[in-house]
N, C-alpha and C positions, 0 to 999 in steps of 0.2 A: 701302456698298461701295465702297471705290476703284477706280477703273480701272486696269487694269495698262497697264504700258507697251506702245505701239505696239497698241492696241485700236482698233481705229475706233468710231465714232459706230454704226455698222449694229449695233453687237452689242447696242443696248440690249435690245432682246427678250429675249437670252438672261440678259443681266446681272439684269434686273428677276424673271426667272425664276428662277436661281438666288438670287436673296436671298430671294426668298419661301419657298424650300423649306427652306431653311438651319436646322435645329434644333442645332448644336451637334454636339460629337464622338461623341455617346452615339449618335446614330441620324440619318437625314435623310429627310423624309418623299418624297424623291426616290426611292430606292432599294426594293428589294423590302418593302415595308412592313407586312405581316400580321404581327402578332405572334408567334412562334414558328414561321412557315411563309416563314423567309428564304433560305433555303441551299436548294440541290440535297437536300442529305442531310437536313434536316431533313422538308421538303415529300415528299419519295420515301418516307420511313418513316411518315408522316403518312398519304400513299395507300395505301401497299402494308399497312395495317395493314387488318383487315375494317371496313367502315362500312355503312350504309344506302344502297342505290344513289343515292336521292333527293338525296343529301349532298355537297355542291360540295367538291371535293380542292383539292388543293395543290402547287407544283414552284418550288424556287429555280432556279434555276440559280444573197466577190465572185468573184464571178469577175471577176477583176482582167484590163485590156485597155490595149491599148496605145490609146486614143481620144483620137486628136490635134486635132479639129476642136473648138473653143470655139464653145457654143450661147450662143443669146441669147436668154431664153426674153420672149414676151410674153404671159405668162400670169395677167394680172391680172382677166381678165373669168372665166377658170377659177375664181380665188378668189373672186371676188363671189358666187359662184352658191354659195358655201358660208356665206353671210351668216347668223348667228342670225335665223330669222323675226320676233324680238322687236325688231331691229335695223331701225325701221322710217322714221326722222327721217333728213334728208339729212348732220347731223353726223355719227351714227351710222355711217353707210355711210363717211364719208371715215375716221372713225378706223379701220375695218377695214380699209379700203386701205392707210390707213398703216402697220397691223399687218403687214399681208402685205410691205409693202415692207421693213421693219424683218429680217422674218423671211429674205425673199430675198437682204438684204444690199443696202444704197448703193453696192457694187463690182460686182454683177454686170452683167454686160455687158463689164466691162474682160479684156482678154487677158493670159492668165499669162504669167508671163516665163520664158522657157526653153524648150527643147523636153523632153518626159517621155519614158524611155527607153520602149520596147516590149518587152512579154515574148513570149519565141518560142514557137512552139505546142507541146505535149508530143507533138503527133506527129512531132516532128522531133527530138527528144531519146531517146537510150536509152543506159540505164544499163551498165556493163559488167559483163559476165555473171561472178557470181562474189564480187563486190566487195561490201562491206559494204551498200551502199545496195539494191545488188540483192536480194540474200539477205530485206532487208527488206521490199522490195516484192513479191517472189515470196511470202513468208508471208502478207502481207495481200489479193496474188490467188487464192490458195489459199483463205482465208478469206471471199473476195465468192464465191467460186465453190461454195461450201458451202451457202451459204442459201441458201432453199428461197421460190420466188418465191409461192406460195400461202401458205406462212406469214406472209411478209411483208406481203400486204396482205390478210390476212383479216378485219382490222377493218376497212378501206374497205369493201370487199364487202358486210360484215355492217351498216354502218351505214347503207347505203343500199337494204336490203333485197335485195342480188344474192347466188346461190347462192356459200357459201365453202367449199370443199373443204380437207380436213386440218384442221389444230389452229393456235392462234395462237401465235407465241414468247411466253416469257414476259419477267419482269423490266419495266424503262420500258416495253417494249410491250405487256404483257399486256391482253389484253382491258377489263381494269374500271382500266387507269390513264390518268389523262387526257391523260397526253403523249403517248398512243400516236401514232403515225404521224411522230412526229419523226425516228427512224432512218431510217424510209424514204425521206425526204427527202435525211440523209446521204448513204443507199446509191446515189440517183439520183446525188448530185454525185461521188461516190469511184468508182461503176463509168464515168461518162464519163470522169472523168479517169485511170481505169487502162486502157481501153481504146484511150485515146489514146496512152497510155506503152507500151502491149505489142499492140495489134491482137489480142488474145485474142477469136475468134469466139465461143466459149461464152457468154463473158461479153457481148457484144452483144446476142446471143439472151435474155441472161438482163435486161437492163437495159432492153430495146425490149418485153419484156411485162409489165414492173413499169408502165412508160409506156403501155402500150395497155388495162392494167387499170383504171387512174386515169382513162383516158382514159371510161370504160364507167362510171366508177363518176360524175363529174362531169357526164357525158351526163343519166343518169340523176336526179340531183337538178334540172338544168335551169337553176340560177340563177347556175353560176360557183363557188358553193363546191364546195370540194374538202377532207375531212380525214376521218381515221379518227373522229371523236369527232363529236357532234351542235354545230349552231351555237347552240344555245342557251348553249353555254360564253362566246360574245361577248355574250348579254345579263348574263351574269354579271359580264363585264369591265367594259363599259359601265354598271354598276349600282355599281361599285367593291365586288363579293362577292369572296371568294376563289376562287380558279380557278388551275389548275396549269398557268400562262403559255400559253394556244391563241396567242397571236400568236408564238410561241418555235418553236412546231411550224408553223404556218403559214409563217414565212420558210422554214424548212428546205425544206419541200414546194415553194415558189417556187422558191428558190435550185437545187434540185435539176433541177427540170422548166427553169429557164432554163440551167443546167447541159449536161444534155441537147442542149439545141437549140446554144449557140455552142460548145458543145467537141466530141461528139457526132452533131451535123446533125441531129437530129428536131426536124422543122417542126411536128408536131403536139403536141411539148412548150410550142412557143412561143404557141399557141393556148390553151394549157389556160392556161397562168401569166398571158397577159393575161384572159382571163375571171375568173380569181382577182383579179386587181388592181382590175377593175372593181366587182368583189363590194363588195371592200372599203373602196372608194372611195364606194361608196353608204351603207357603215355609217358611216363617218366623218362622212360629211357630214350624217348622220341626226343623231348624236350633237351635233354643231355647232351645226345649225338647232334642235334641240330645247331645247338645254342652252346649252351657250358652249365656246369653244376651252379654254378651263380646266379643264371636264369631261372632254374630250378627252386631255389633259396630263395629267391627274390617273389617269386609266384605264392611262396609259403606265406609272406607278410598279409594274411588274411588269414580269419578262423577257420583253421582244419580241424578243430576237434581233437580226438585222439586216435589221429590214424596210428601215429608210429606206434600205440599202447596194442590196438587192436590187430595191429601186423606181427607185432611181436609175439602175441597169445596164437596169433593162427601158425608162426613157426615152431611153437612147442607142441603143435597138432602134425602138420605136414613133415617138417623135418625139411620144407624145401628152401635152398639156399636163396631163390629168387623174394621168397616172404623176409628173410632176414635183411636181406640187402635193400629193400624198399621200405622197411624199419627204418633202416638207420638215415636214408632218404628222407624222411620225414621228423626226425629228431632236428629242431629247429635251432643251428648252430647259432645262431644271434642273441637268441635267448639264454638258451643254456651254457654259453659261453660266460657270460656276467656271471652266473652262480658257479662255476667253474673257479671265476677268478676269487669267489666271496666277495663280490662286491654288491651292497644294498641299492641296488641301481634299477630297481622293478618300477620307480615310478613313473608315470605316463604311459605302462603298458596297460593293454586290457587286460583285465583280472582272468576271464575266465576262457579268452584265449589260448592264455599261457599256463595256466595250471594242469589242463590234461597232458599237454608236451613233458611237463616233469613227472607226470604219473607214466607216459611212455618210457620217460628215462628210468624210471624204479622197474619197470618192465625188463627195461636192456640188462639192467644189472642183474637182475635174476636168471634172465637168460645166459646172459655171457661171463657174469663174474667180475665185470669191469666195477674197481671200487671206486673211481671218478664220479660215477653215476650213483650211485649210495652217497658219496658225499653231495653232488648237488642238489639232491633231494633232502638230506639232513640242513643242509645251509638252507636249501629255501624255506624248508620249516621252521625254522628256529628265526628267519626273518620275517616271516611272517607274525608269528607269536610275540614277537618283542616291539614290532614297530607298526605293521599293520591288521592287526584284529580288534574287533571290539569285543567287549565281556561276554557277548553270545558266542564268542570262536568265530564269529562271519568275518569277512571281507572285501572289501571295494564299496568306493563312492562314484556314482555315477557309472557303475563297471569298469571303474581303473580303480589302480592303485595313485596314490598321490604322495607327498612325503614323507618322508618314516617318521613317526612318532609326531606327527602333528594333524592327530584325527580330530581334534576340537573342533573345528573351522568344516570339516566336513560332515556333521552330524545334519541328516536332511531327511527327506521322504526316500530318498533312493539309494539307501545303504544294503550293504549285503545282497548282492542278488544271487538270490535261491542256489542257482546252478554252481556258483563258487563254493557254496559250504559241501553241496553233494560230492563235489570234486575235493576240495579239500581233505574230508573223513577218509577219502581213499588213500590221499598220501598218508597221513596220519596212522591207518589200520596197517599201510603197508610197514612204515616204519617201527610201528610195533610187534610185528611179524618179524621181524629183522632183529630187534633188538631187545626186545621185551620192556624197555624202558618205561616205567607206571606215567611218566608223562604227555605219552602219547596216547593212551587207554583214557588218563585225564582229558585230554583234549575231545577224543573221541565223544564221550561222556557227555560233557559240556555243548559241542555243536548239535548232536543230536536233539538233546531236549530243548535248546532254546532256538536252535535254526532250524531244525526239522519239523519237530513241533510244531511250530510257530507256523507253519506256512498252509495247514489247513485250517478251511473256518469250520472249527468242531467236527460235529459230522456230517456235513454237508457233501455229499459225492461230486466232484469236478468243480470244486470252487479253492484255490488256492491263489497265492500272491508269486508275485516275481520280486520283490523287495521288500525287504524288512526296516521299516522306518525307524530310525533311532535319535531324531532331531525332539525337542522335547515340544508336548503336547500335540501329538499327531497319533493318527490311527490307519493301520494296517486296510484299511476300508477308503482312506483317503490319501492317494499318491498318484503318481503318473498313469500308473497300470489299475490299482485297486486290484478288489479282489477279480478273478476272471470267472469266464461261466463255461458250464460243461461240454460245449460245442462251438463255439467263437471263439475262442482264443490262440490253445495250442501255442501260448510261448515254449522259449526254450526251456522255462521254468517249469511249465507244466510234463517236460518230457522226463526232466529230473525227479521232479515231483512222484511221477505215478512209479519211476524206479525205487527213490527212496523208501517209501511206504510198502513196495513189494518184498525189502530186502531188509526188516528187521530186526532179524534173527539170526543176521547174516556177523555179527559180531561180538555175540556176547560169549561164545566159546571157541578158544582153537586149540587143535591137538598138537602134541610133542611127539616125535616120533624116538623109541629108543626100543631099549630090553625092555624095560618099565613102562607102559603108555600113559603118557601124561596128560592133563587137560587144563588149562589155563580159562580160567572164571572171570571176565575182564569186565563187563558191563552186570550191573544187578538188575535186570529185566525180568518180571512171571514169567516163568517158560520152563520146557521140558526138553531136553538132550536126551534121546539116543544114541547113546557114545557106545558105539558096536566094537570098538578096536579093545575097549574094556570088559565090551559085557556088562555095560552099567545103565538104567537110564537115572540120570539128574534130574531133578525138577528142584527149582528155586521159588519162593516165595517172598513178598516182599508187605511189609505191614503197613496199612496205608498210612502214608506222612501226613500229620497237619503242624501248624506253624507252631502249637504247646510243644511239641516231640522232642525231645533232648537228644534221641539216636533214629538213624535210619537204620532197621531191623530188618535182617535176612535169614531165613531159616532156608534150609538146604534138605531134600530127604533122598536117600540112596536105593534103586532096588537093583539086584544083584542078580546075574544070570549064569557068572562064571564064579570062580573062586580065584582069579587070578589077582597078584598085587597091581596097583595103582596109585599114580601121584595126582593129587588136586592141588592147583595152584592160586589161590583168590586174589584179588586185588584189593590192597589197601589201600583208598582214596586218600589223594596228598591234601583234601581239602579236608579230610577229618583232622581230630587230633587222637594223639597217643593216652592223653588223660580219659579214661573211661570207656575207652575201644576196648573190646574183647570178645573172644571166642570160645564155643565150648562145643565139644565133639561127644555125643551122649552123655550130656550133661556134665562131662568132665572139664574143667576149665583148661586151656590150651596156653596161658600167658600171656605177656603182654602184646600187643601189635605196634608197629611200627609204621605211619602214615607214609605213602609213595613205595612201599614196599608189597611183597607177596606171604600171603601166609601158606606156606607148602606142607601136604601133609601125603605121606607114604602109606600105606595099609592096604589091607586084605580086606575090600569093601564087603559089606554083607547087608540085607535088606533090611536092618533094622537100626543101622546108621543113621544118625541126624544131626545137621551140625548146625548152629546158630552163630549168626557173627553181629554185633553189635560196633555199629561208628556211630561218634558224637555228630552232630550236626550244627551249626552255627550260622548267625549273621554277621557279614564281612562284608565291609568296601572294597572296592577294587578303581582304582586310579586310572582313566582314560590314557591311552597311549599318548601324549603331550609331552614333551621335556620341554614345553615354554613354560616357566613360573605363573604366568597370567592364568593359568589353565588347572593349576594344580588341585581346586577346589574340587573340580566334575570328577563326580564319582558315581559307580555303581554298585546296586546293595545286589549282595548274594547270600541265599540260603542253601549252605552245602553246592549244589551244581545248578540252582536254579538262579535265574537271572529274575529279579523282582522291578515290574515295572509299576509305578507309580500312577493311580489317575490321574488325569490331570489334561486341560486344554491349552496349556503352556507356562503356566510355574513350575519353575525348578528348584527354588531356594528353600535348602532344608536346613533346618535347626538344630545342629549338632550341639550346643552349647562349648561348653568351657572343657567338656568331657572327653576323655578318650573310650570310654567305657561304650560300645553302640546300643547297649539295653538301655541305655539312658536318654533316645532319643526315639528308639524305634522297639514299639512293645507288640504284643500278641492280640492281635483279634480274638476272646474267646469263642468257643463253638457254641456257647450259648445265644451268641449276639444273632445268631442265625434264625432263632424263636421269636426276635423281638421287630423282623422285617416285615414291611406290609406295603401294597401296594393300592390307592384308592382310586374306585373308577366312577363314571357315570355314563349314560345312556345319551345321546342327543341325536337328533334325526336321524335315528336307527343305527349310528355308529358308538363303538364304546371309546370313550377318553379317559386318560389316566391324568392325575393329578402331578405336575411334572416341576422338579426345581431346575434350573439351568439359568444361567448368568444371572444369576441374583435375584431372579424374578420367579414368582409360581404364577404356572398358566396350567391349561388343559391341552393334551395330545392326544393324537389318535393313538390309541395302543397300536405298540408294534407287531406285525404279523410273525418274525422269526426272532428267535433269541440273538444276544451275543448285541444290541444294538445301544446306541447312545443313551436311545430314548427309555430304553428300560433301568440301564443306571439311575436315571435323573427320576425316572417314576417310582423307585426304591428307597422308602424311608425306615428309619429305625426310630422305633416309638418305644421311652423307655422313661421309667421314673426319673426324679430328678435325682434321688438317693441310688447310686450308683449299684448299690448292694442290693437292691430290689429287684433280683434279674429272675424272671420267671416267663413261664409261657403266653405272652401277647396275641395268640390266634384266638378270633372265634368272639365268645360272649366275654371272656375274662377281662378284653379291653376296657369293654362298656363301663363309664362310671369312673376310669382312672383318671388321674390328671398324667400327660406325659408331654417330654422333651419328644419333637421331632427334628431328626436328625436327617439331613440329606445323606445318601449312601455314600456318595464320593467324598464327602468333607466331613470325616470324623472328626467330633469333637466341634463342630459348628451346629447350630441349630437355629430354626426359624421362631421369629419372635413374632409378638401380637402384631407388630405394623407391618408382618410381612417382610423385612428386612432379615438377612444373616448376622449371626454375630458369635463368638466365642463365648460371650459372658453368657450365663446360665441363672436368671431370675425368675421371681416368679410373672415376670412378664414375656415369658418363655415359653410358658404353661398353656397346653390345649387338654379341654376337657372333653375326654371321648365321650358321648352321650347318645344313646339311643337315637336314632334316625329321625327329623322330623316329619319327615313323611308317613311316618306311621310304620315302616315296613321292618320287619322282625329282623329281617339281616342288614339293615343301612346302620351307618352312623351319622352322627354331624360333629364337626369340629369346633367347639366354643371354646373362645378365649379365656384365659383363664385371669387375666386380671378384668375382663368385661363381661359378666356373666349376661347372659342373653343375646351375647354376640357372636354371629356365626362364620365362619369361609363359606362362600356363595361361588358360584358359577353366573348362570344366568338360564336363559330357555333357547332352545334352536340353536347353540352357539357352535361357531367355525374353530377348527384348532388354531391355537395359538389364544385363544381367550383369556385375560389375566383374571386371577382370583382376586376378589376383593371382601371384604367383610360388611356384614349388614347386621342390622340390630332390630329385634321383636319389636322394641318401645320405638323405634323411629320409620318403621316400615309396617305398612297394613300388610298381611299376607292377601291378595287377591289369587282366588282359585285355587291356592295352594304354591303357588307359584316361588316364594320361600322357601317353603318347605320342600319344595324337590329340589331348589337350586342348592339348596345347605346339606342334600343326604346324598352319603358315599358309599358304595359299599366297599368292603373291606375285604380284599382280596388276596391270596400267597401273592409273594414277593415276585415281582419280575426277574428279579436278580438276586442270586444268594452271594455270600461271601465263600470265597474259593478255602477249600480246608487249610492251604498254606495262605496265610491272608496276617499284616502287620499293618500298624500306623505309625506312619514316620512324622515327627515335629517338623513343622515348616515354619518360616519367617511369618506368613501369611497367613497361613491356612493349614491343617496339616493332610498327609495322602497319605490315601489307600496304597499298600501295596498287594501285588497279584503275581504270581508266576506270567512270566511274558508269553511263555505257551498257549496259555487259558484263554488268552484274549483274542476277539474277533474284530467288533467295529469300534470297540472302546477307542478313547484318546486317553494317550499314555504318556508318561516321559521314562528314559532307561537311564539316563544321566542326571545325576544332581548337581546343584553346586550345592558345595556343603561347606557351611559357616558356621562359626561362634553366635 
């Protein structure tokens, strides 16, 4: 295999390992290799089926900091102690030493070029009360507080023979599931970061209790081993027998403990993770000495999480060469080698097995300064962005990467595993810290909004998704996994989910060391930073954005406690335009802004300073990453960084006409439309039913108990005059006596005709007279056909869900005991659904589409990619 441009000779061991593992596009020995047990879904299904207790089961599936000082390891003696026992001759010892020097990299010892930006402490960032991000954070906090410590640690106690009060949780944390304990590690990371973000005292007590219990479990074992499953699982790993990713779980536990130390200051947790590292160092050394290093690498053809990453982090704290060497041994050469030669050969690899390996490679660069690992991470990010990512910024289909630039055929319910987005954000974050390239910050913004905010079900605590469907006409609620549950899911994506929503403030601001302190503001999220290095408090607020806005407007205020000079760098997003972009400082214009760059201001700041930023925000389309001509029409629609999804159960044919101007076929939903929305209800058999329009028919359905459902969509109508200029409030008594068009919420431009069909044509047979209810109730209304006075929409008496609406006329149906009057009377109530502030209408071939931000949707059916044609 040819070496890629700029790849140093030091990459030789990676290249050879990669070449040896390549089996072509159909599969790679380097990835999760047991047939039928290659993905999260397959292994969970196999594991959760009843099986003999003795049968091995199955699983498919950093703490970042501002470490500035370059380390120059002199750890060859540590490596030589690992030499296989069979390597006795002098020349074999020399070969072993040369192997390590290649592993370590010929450039180890060189100084990195340029400063690395430092993250600011989560303790110093607070999200604005009531903001979108604050609500997401609080929903997650509520879930973390709901979880019971005894149930979380039940399997850990049981494993070591300690008394285990209560009952264990279910799902992937069930006591018979081999992956048990992984979520507890995530919980330790999430609670450390959530406590730093909120200083919630109850949460601190809970996380400290978990650490104390795990400490007792580790002490009981006495070897440093700590897990909710037996150490025999690693015997299976080392024997190359199938078992559900035990190193993956160990990484989560080690990372959680390390975060409890570095973020929450729990020194006991550091001692525990050091003991774990030493235990596994001995295990890996035994495998290499007994067999070979190739045998160890073969055992890594399974999901190991970010073992290399957490060990590099640990080394920066302990300076123990054993930890550095062990970190090197988890740098998966058969995968990193492909990236070292800059080959887009990642198709067929299990995505979330390998993204954390790249994160570990990034940490290796920060620790050793070896530029090869910077090049690997840069090439990997470029590869994902150019060939393997969706408009949301997410990646993976069915948990794997497919052929580059062939994404059209991957659209399904099983796109964008949430874990992959969590990990890709880490990669882009690190690359930005190294380079200050705006593209990485833009990616972070896109993936955070569309990939992370999308996985929570509104403000329902503990309800998240595994995959983010991108096929036309699908729902987050209707996929292989659907929405998870609070206490019986605990998927891998639940673990990364609780972490994501605990650290929403960790990538808004980055510090830059120097004689003049500098602050990079790269995400526009309402928040306040206590910037201690400069003695400043920086508060940013965002004007609530609506589809009618021409600009994203940001305001920043400064409060100063010192008089030193400081530099502020503000990201100018690439999605904006120079035409209309502007900034003012204390009402003084700062001149033109260039998208994809920084606005930099250095001054002695004071408490009277106020900065305003104005970024033009526009609609645009973005083609799916597929280089085949037959898929050129597949386009996603974005508003600035927001991916817009069209409410649809499958239709995806948009009609752009012959215009190249997007405003000719996508228009704003005026805010006044919300005042025209209504839901009609009736009570039957003690239950409340709603008038519903779905699949072309009008029926009565039970009123949904929760928000965000398809029923809520279908039970909401826009009632408005035929003259579109008559836009006024339709609530209450103002609707009575008016002639209205009744438009289903999700079918803008389509109305219900008097013959109860749907049509885009609006004539006299499309009007309904909203008259006082025939039952005499002052709060009710009846819907009279506009072209047939005396005829009304009616239901029935004591009817079930699904009852079809009919038309009955007073002249042809005698009222017996008020049955007609009752069946024809509805309560006009507040709508079950409203337009999102960011809402548009897109023209379609057969019907129009209501577009809303993907992140805001819950159970609704939607389409992300449209076939845009003339």
